[in-house]
C-alpha positions in Angstrom: 84.4 59.8 161.0 83.5 56.3 161.9 83.1 52.9 159.4 79.2 53.1 160.1 79.2 56.7 159.3 81.4 56.5 156.4 79.2 53.8 154.6 76.1 55.2 155.3 77.1 58.7 153.8 78.6 56.6 150.7 75.3 54.8 150.1 73.1 58.5 150.6 75.3 60.1 148.3 74.5 57.4 146.2 70.8 57.3 146.2 70.5 60.4 145.4 72.4 60.5 142.5 70.9 57.9 141.0 67.5 59.7 141.4 68.5 62.6 140.2 69.9 61.2 137.0 67.7 58.7 136.6 64.7 61.0 137.1 62.4 58.3 138.2 61.9 59.1 142.1 58.5 57.9 142.4 58.4 54.8 140.2 62.0 53.4 141.2 61.6 49.7 142.2 63.2 48.2 144.8 63.3 44.8 143.0 65.7 46.6 139.9 68.0 49.0 140.7 69.7 48.8 137.9 67.1 49.2 135.5 67.5 45.6 133.2 64.3 43.8 134.7 66.2 41.8 136.6 66.1 41.2 140.8 68.6 42.6 143.2 69.8 39.0 144.0 70.8 39.0 140.2 72.6 42.0 140.8 74.6 40.7 143.1 75.3 37.7 141.8 76.9 39.2 139.0 79.0 41.6 141.1 80.5 38.8 142.8 81.3 36.8 140.1 83.1 39.8 139.0 80.7 40.0 135.4 80.8 44.1 135.6 80.8 47.5 137.8 78.2 48.5 139.8 76.5 50.9 138.0 73.0 51.6 138.2 71.5 54.1 135.5 74.8 55.3 134.3 75.8 55.9 138.1 78.9 53.9 139.2 80.1 53.0 143.2 83.6 51.7 142.9 86.0 50.9 145.7 89.3 49.2 146.8 90.0 47.4 150.4 93.3 46.6 151.0 95.3 45.5 154.3 98.3 43.6 154.7 101.3 43.1 157.5 104.7 44.8 157.7 107.5 43.6 159.3 110.3 46.4 159.5 113.9 46.5 161.1 113.2 50.5 161.9 110.2 51.9 162.5 107.9 53.6 164.7 104.6 53.3 166.3 101.5 52.8 163.8 99.5 55.6 162.7 95.5 55.5 162.8 95.2 58.5 160.0 98.4 59.0 157.8 98.6 57.5 154.5 101.0 55.3 155.7 100.4 53.1 159.0 104.5 52.3 158.8 106.8 54.4 157.5 107.9 52.0 155.0 110.8 54.5 153.4 113.4 55.7 156.0 112.4 58.2 158.0 114.2 60.6 160.4 112.3 59.0 163.3 112.7 55.8 161.9 114.3 53.5 165.1 113.5 50.0 166.6 111.8 47.0 165.0 107.9 47.0 164.4 105.6 44.1 163.1 101.8 44.9 162.8 98.6 45.0 160.1 98.8 48.0 157.9 96.5 49.7 155.7 96.8 50.3 152.2 100.2 49.4 151.4 99.5 48.7 148.0 96.6 50.8 146.9 94.7 53.6 149.1 91.2 52.1 150.0 88.9 54.3 148.7 85.0 54.5 148.2 83.8 56.3 145.2 81.0 57.5 143.2 81.5 58.5 139.5 78.9 59.2 136.4 77.5 60.6 133.1 74.6 61.8 131.7 74.3 61.9 127.9 73.3 65.5 127.0 72.8 66.7 123.1 75.3 66.8 120.3 77.9 64.3 121.6 78.6 66.2 125.2 77.8 64.8 128.4 78.1 65.8 132.3 80.1 63.8 134.2 81.3 63.8 137.7 83.0 61.8 140.3 83.4 61.7 144.3 85.7 59.8 146.5 87.4 59.4 150.1 90.1 57.6 151.1 90.1 55.7 154.5 91.8 53.4 156.9 90.0 49.6 156.5 91.6 48.9 160.0 89.8 51.9 161.7 87.2 53.3 159.6 89.2 56.9 160.0 89.5 58.8 156.7 92.6 59.4 155.7 94.1 62.6 157.5 97.8 63.3 157.0 97.6 66.4 158.8 95.9 65.0 161.9 98.7 62.5 162.0 101.3 65.5 161.9 99.2 66.9 164.8 99.5 63.7 166.8 103.4 64.1 167.1 103.1 67.8 168.2 106.0 68.8 170.6 107.4 65.2 170.5 111.0 64.7 169.5 111.8 62.3 167.1 113.4 59.7 169.5 110.7 60.0 171.6 109.1 56.8 172.9 105.6 58.2 172.4 106.3 58.9 168.4 103.4 57.5 165.9 104.0 57.3 162.2 103.0 60.4 160.4 103.2 62.5 157.1 101.8 65.8 155.2 99.2 64.9 152.9 96.7 66.6 150.5 94.5 64.4 152.3 93.4 66.3 155.1 90.2 64.0 156.5 87.8 66.1 154.5 84.5 64.7 153.4 86.0 63.7 149.9 89.8 63.5 150.6 90.2 61.8 147.2 88.7 63.8 144.3 85.3 66.3 144.0 85.2 67.1 140.8 82.2 68.0 137.9 82.1 69.0 134.0 81.7 68.0 130.4 82.8 65.7 127.8 82.5 65.1 124.3 84.7 63.0 122.3 85.9 65.4 119.6 85.9 68.3 122.2 87.8 67.1 125.4 86.5 66.8 128.5 86.5 70.3 130.7 85.9 69.4 135.0 86.6 71.8 137.9 86.7 70.8 141.6 89.3 69.1 143.4 91.4 67.4 141.2 94.7 65.4 141.0 97.3 67.4 139.8 98.5 67.0 136.0 102.3 66.1 136.5 101.0 63.9 140.0 98.6 61.4 137.6 102.1 62.0 134.7 104.7 60.5 137.2 102.3 57.9 139.1 101.1 56.3 135.9 104.7 55.4 135.1 105.9 54.1 138.2 106.7 50.3 137.8 104.9 49.4 141.4 101.9 51.7 139.9 102.0 53.8 143.1 102.4 51.3 145.9 103.1 53.0 148.9 105.2 50.1 150.8 107.1 49.0 147.4 108.1 52.8 145.6 109.5 55.6 145.9 107.2 57.7 144.0 104.2 56.4 146.0 106.0 56.3 149.2 106.6 60.3 148.9 104.0 62.4 146.8 106.2 64.9 147.5 108.6 63.6 144.7 105.9 61.3 143.3 104.5 64.5 140.8 103.6 67.0 143.6 106.3 68.5 142.5 107.7 69.2 146.4 104.8 69.6 148.6 102.8 66.4 149.2 100.2 68.8 149.6 100.0 69.7 146.1 99.4 66.0 145.1 95.4 67.1 144.8 94.2 71.0 143.9 91.2 72.1 144.9 89.5 74.9 143.2 91.2 74.0 139.9 90.4 74.3 136.6 91.3 70.6 133.9 91.5 69.8 130.5 92.2 67.1 128.6 92.1 65.6 125.2 93.4 62.9 123.0 93.9 63.3 119.0 95.0 60.2 117.4 98.4 59.4 119.4 98.8 62.3 121.1 97.3 63.0 124.6 97.5 66.3 126.3 95.8 68.2 129.3 96.1 71.3 131.3 95.1 72.4 134.7 95.3 75.7 136.8 94.7 75.7 140.3 93.2 80.0 141.3 95.1 80.8 144.5 93.1 80.9 148.0 94.8 81.2 151.8 94.4 77.3 152.8 95.6 76.3 148.9 98.7 79.2 149.0 99.2 80.6 145.7 97.7 79.7 142.2 98.9 76.4 139.9 99.5 75.7 136.1 100.2 72.4 135.2 100.3 70.7 131.5 101.1 67.3 130.1 102.1 66.1 126.4 101.3 62.2 125.7 102.3 60.3 123.0 100.8 56.6 122.5 102.1 54.0 119.7 102.1 50.0 119.6 102.5 49.6 123.0 105.0 52.4 123.6 103.9 55.6 126.2 105.6 58.8 126.5 104.8 61.9 128.2 106.2 65.0 129.6 104.5 67.5 132.0 105.5 70.9 133.7 104.4 72.1 137.1 104.6 76.0 138.5 102.8 76.5 142.1 103.7 79.6 144.1 102.8 79.6 147.6 103.2 75.7 147.8 102.5 74.6 151.8 104.3 72.0 153.3 102.8 71.5 156.9 105.1 69.6 160.2 104.4 68.9 164.0 104.8 71.7 166.0 108.4 71.9 167.3 109.9 69.3 170.0 111.2 73.0 171.4 108.0 73.7 172.6 109.1 77.4 172.9 107.9 80.0 170.2 105.1 77.3 168.4 103.9 77.3 172.5 102.9 80.5 173.2 102.0 81.7 170.3 99.4 78.7 170.2 98.4 79.7 173.8 98.0 83.3 173.1 96.1 82.4 169.6 93.8 80.2 172.3 94.0 77.3 170.3 94.4 73.6 171.1 97.4 71.4 170.1 95.2 68.6 167.8 94.7 71.3 165.1 97.8 73.0 165.4 100.6 72.8 163.0 103.5 74.6 161.3 104.0 75.4 157.3 107.2 76.2 155.3 106.3 78.3 152.0 107.9 77.6 148.6 107.6 78.3 144.9 108.2 75.1 143.0 108.6 74.6 139.4 108.6 71.2 138.4 108.7 68.9 135.4 109.5 65.1 134.1 109.7 63.1 131.3 109.1 59.3 131.2 108.4 56.3 129.1 107.0 52.8 129.2 106.7 49.7 126.8 103.8 47.4 127.5 105.4 43.9 125.2 102.4 41.7 126.6 104.1 39.4 128.8 106.7 42.1 129.9 106.7 45.9 130.1 109.7 48.1 131.0 109.0 51.7 132.4 112.0 54.8 133.2 111.3 58.5 134.1 113.1 61.3 135.1 111.9 64.4 137.2 113.4 67.4 138.2 111.9 69.5 141.1 113.2 73.6 142.1 112.2 75.0 145.3 112.6 78.9 146.0 111.5 81.1 148.9 107.7 82.1 148.1 106.5 85.2 147.3 103.3 84.4 149.2 100.6 86.6 147.8 98.3 85.3 150.2 100.0 86.6 153.3 100.5 83.7 155.5 101.5 84.8 158.3 102.4 83.6 162.2 99.0 82.9 164.4 98.6 85.9 166.7 95.7 86.3 169.3 93.6 88.2 166.6 95.0 86.6 163.3 95.4 83.0 162.5 95.7 81.5 158.9 94.6 78.0 158.3 95.6 75.2 156.1 93.3 72.2 154.2 91.0 70.4 156.1 90.7 73.5 158.8 94.4 73.3 160.8 95.8 76.1 162.2 99.1 77.5 161.2 101.2 78.6 163.8 104.8 79.3 162.3 105.2 80.5 159.1 109.1 79.5 157.9 109.6 81.9 154.7 113.4 81.4 154.2 113.9 78.1 154.0 115.5 78.1 150.1 117.8 81.0 150.2 119.5 79.7 147.2 117.3 77.0 145.1 116.9 73.9 146.4 116.8 71.2 143.5 115.8 67.7 143.9 116.0 65.7 140.9 114.7 61.6 140.8 115.5 58.8 138.1 113.5 55.2 138.3 114.0 52.1 136.1 112.0 49.0 136.4 110.3 45.9 134.6 107.1 43.7 135.2 106.8 40.7 134.1 103.9 38.2 133.7 104.9 34.5 134.3 100.9 33.5 133.1 97.7 36.1 133.0 97.3 35.6 136.6 100.8 35.9 138.1 103.7 39.0 137.8 107.0 39.8 139.2 107.6 43.3 139.1 111.1 45.0 140.0 112.3 48.5 140.4 115.4 51.2 141.2 115.1 54.9 142.6 117.6 57.4 143.0 116.8 60.7 144.4 119.4 63.5 145.0 119.6 67.0 146.1 122.5 69.5 146.0 123.5 72.0 148.1 121.5 75.6 148.9 121.8 78.3 151.5 119.4 78.8 154.1 118.5 81.3 156.4 119.5 80.3 160.4 119.1 83.3 162.9 118.3 86.3 160.0 122.4 84.9 158.6 122.1 83.0 155.6 124.5 80.4 155.5 125.8 78.2 152.9 125.9 74.2 153.4 130.0 74.7 154.4 129.2 77.5 156.5 126.0 75.5 158.2 128.1 72.2 159.1 131.1 74.3 160.3 129.1 75.9 163.3 127.6 71.9 164.0 131.2 70.8 164.0 131.1 68.8 161.0 127.2 67.1 161.2 126.4 67.2 157.7 123.3 69.6 157.6 119.8 69.0 156.2 120.5 71.9 153.2 123.3 70.0 152.1 123.9 67.6 148.6 122.6 64.1 149.7 121.0 61.1 147.9 118.6 58.4 148.5 117.9 54.7 147.1 115.1 52.9 147.3 115.2 49.5 145.5 112.3 47.2 145.6 110.7 43.9 144.3 106.9 43.0 144.6 105.1 39.4 143.6 101.4 39.7 142.6 98.9 37.1 142.3 95.6 38.0 140.8 93.3 35.3 142.5 89.8 36.4 140.9 89.4 39.3 139.0 88.4 41.7 142.1 90.9 39.9 144.9 94.2 39.7 144.6 96.9 38.1 147.3 100.4 40.1 147.3 103.9 39.9 148.9 107.6 42.0 148.4 110.5 43.6 149.6 111.5 47.5 149.9 115.3 48.9 150.6 116.0 52.3 151.2 119.1 54.1 152.6 119.8 58.0 152.8 123.2 59.9 152.3 124.6 62.9 153.3 122.3 65.8 153.2 119.4 63.9 153.2 120.5 61.9 156.2 120.6 64.8 158.4 119.0 64.2 161.9 118.0 60.4 160.6 118.3 58.4 163.8 119.2 55.6 161.1 119.9 55.9 157.8 118.2 52.9 156.1 115.3 50.5 156.3 114.1 47.0 155.3 110.4 46.5 154.7 108.9 43.2 154.5 104.9 43.6 153.5 102.0 40.8 152.2 98.5 41.5 151.9 95.4 41.2 149.7 93.4 44.1 147.9 89.7 43.9 147.2 88.4 46.4 144.5 84.5 46.6 142.7 
């Protein structure tokens, strides 16, 4: 979808929602859209001066446009579709240096509309619709498309382009799309496409606020709250309940099993706030989690299955299935002019029971992932023994004045040795290494370390400018197959929010 079409669709959604909730489609006056007896010029002036949100009869339109420039010593060609234009964190394919304009290094660029309509007895109807886009191209964020662009390419292919699996797969509302009811006493009940409870918890305790270019939590949703598979950061067909009673917060979520979303998921969070101190514990279980990847560079089997099923490369990919269990505990303290953060996350992945029966593509049977992407080959046996990933992080933020802040963060990720199947034979890490003559394999223990710093200046209420650096390094099993094992990313940019 191009920028013009996306902007038109967003405005149409706003008009429809406004008319529905305001209930005055025949009497609305063009000179008084917000119902406060002031002209549109007054409303525009109010928005420019940052005096308030764009709210019309309980409907709020909001958005973010974030654009920057990045210099990477190990990178690839920029992506027009992935969440990240460049691989800020070191990746297997990170190779030569690259300098380029980038989209959303600090926060996903987005457009959204949300609303509240008061009902009887203290209840209100609530909804939220949001989509993420690339402001440099106008494309909707589509991580799965970025994978298909690299189908049949080796990591060192000169035409390889930045890629990344994602819960955002080109859907019209690739962010959230939910509705429900809210009550100050009884809490909020919602249904639809919603952020995972664990994802919201981990992201809220990230010193870097989930920034793609400055942290491991933002740069990798798989360990940033999705519980092992990036696609589970946002859950379609999910029910969520959240409430706050005094200093205690709690939330629960259940996702119904569907073929494109895998099996069911259930999650919960319990939090506590007191005098600037906050602590949360969250838990997730996902059956049939899906992780997508490009079709194999060796071609062979993938190409034969794709051809036999009459499919095209631009809508085809491979997937790995797993049953995932994860939990996290994190805390932070707001001291006014300074903040401190810390947390721990544990993720276990085992071979999936695969309740939806996803199978390899055949001429008469093709399964689909989110976004309508066709699944060519399914890996069901990657985790013959549990793969355990653990992450710890700490960080702090200091305000030199109300507008200028400096944030620093450190993340450490580790992986255990786990068994995997190779040619029908279960191999331990030691056995796999022996067959590869000492080359460390991906099922061996390994680690990743990330350190970053970010300077941010809030120029106006809606505009900030920023700059920072992030260094990432992988070792042992987590460096298996990498062209380079470290990367330094220097990024500057500006962000407008309304």
